[in-house]
C-alpha positions, 0 to 999 in steps of 0.5 A: 941752802941751794934752791936749785932745780929739784931741791925743796926749800926749807919750811921757813926759808924766807925765799919761799914766798908762800912758805910752802904752807900748802904742803902736806902736813901744814898746820891748819890751826895756825893758819886759821889763827893767823887769818882770824887774829886781827878780826877777832880782836875788834870791839864787837866780837870781844864784847859779844864773847864776854856777854855770852860768858858773863851776861844775864840777870845778876841777882846780887847786883840787883839786890844792891841796886834795890838797897840803893834805890830804897836808901835814895828814896828815904833821903829824897823824901826826907829832904822834900818833907823838910822843904815842905813839899811833900804834904801828900806823902805818908809820914810827913805829918800826924793823922790829925794834921793830915786831915786838917790839911786835906780839908783845907786844900785837898786838891793841891795837896794831892797834886803836890804829893803825887808830883813829889812821889813820882819824882822821888821814885823815878830818881831813886830807882834810876840810881838803883838801876845804875848801880846794878847795871854798873856792877853787872856790866852787861844787860843793863835793862835786865838788871833794872828790871831785876831791881824793880822785881826785888822791890816788888818781892820784898814789899809782898814778903813784908806785907805778908809778914805784917799780916801774920805777925802784926803791922809792927813787922812791916818794916817799910810802913815803919819808915816814916820818910819812905814814900808811900801811896796815901791810899789804904787797903780798905779805901782802894778806889779807882784813883788809888789803883791808877796811882799805884800803877803809875808808881810801879811804872815810873819806878820800873822805867827809872830802874831800866834807864838807870841800868842802861846808863850804868852799863854804858860806862863799861862800853866806854872802857871797852872802846878805850881798852881796844883802841877803837 
């Protein structure tokens, strides 16, 4: 078609440098998509949109994380007991043997048991947090906190059930290889309170760090998928 004086070139005429997009009736939505297309595909914006849609605490993922933490704690405590390194933990010996050992070397037993307990709780809840963070994909720290909260809530529920229906229904106390603070409720001293707080803090820190580590796997996948 001729493009002489007074003749308007076609809309898609390649000889029109700007395609006449400033004419009346141009499609602004198309222009906006064309201008923002490359920018909208960068990794940060994609992850931000996905997080907005699918982020937040996932109770299901956290529950499976708690199951992982519980199973790992049982396995690690059993291994420690088999190696003779968990004398200060509940369930490693019967009552009389525990009394005899404590009488002979109470300080050493307390130190060894405390160290083993801290290590077991940290590793177990790190694994639990990792599973929750890996499953949820976003907000790894929050998933770790949710794993820890599941542990607290379930422990409280089982303790109340044990008080109402009898100690035989306290499932965690029936697990001889499950790590417990060797302090009874009737003999809760300042040292016992400190031990309980330390165990809670260590397990919480482990769960949060594990959740962050599990989430980072997906960030690696995002970088590879978007060629960043």
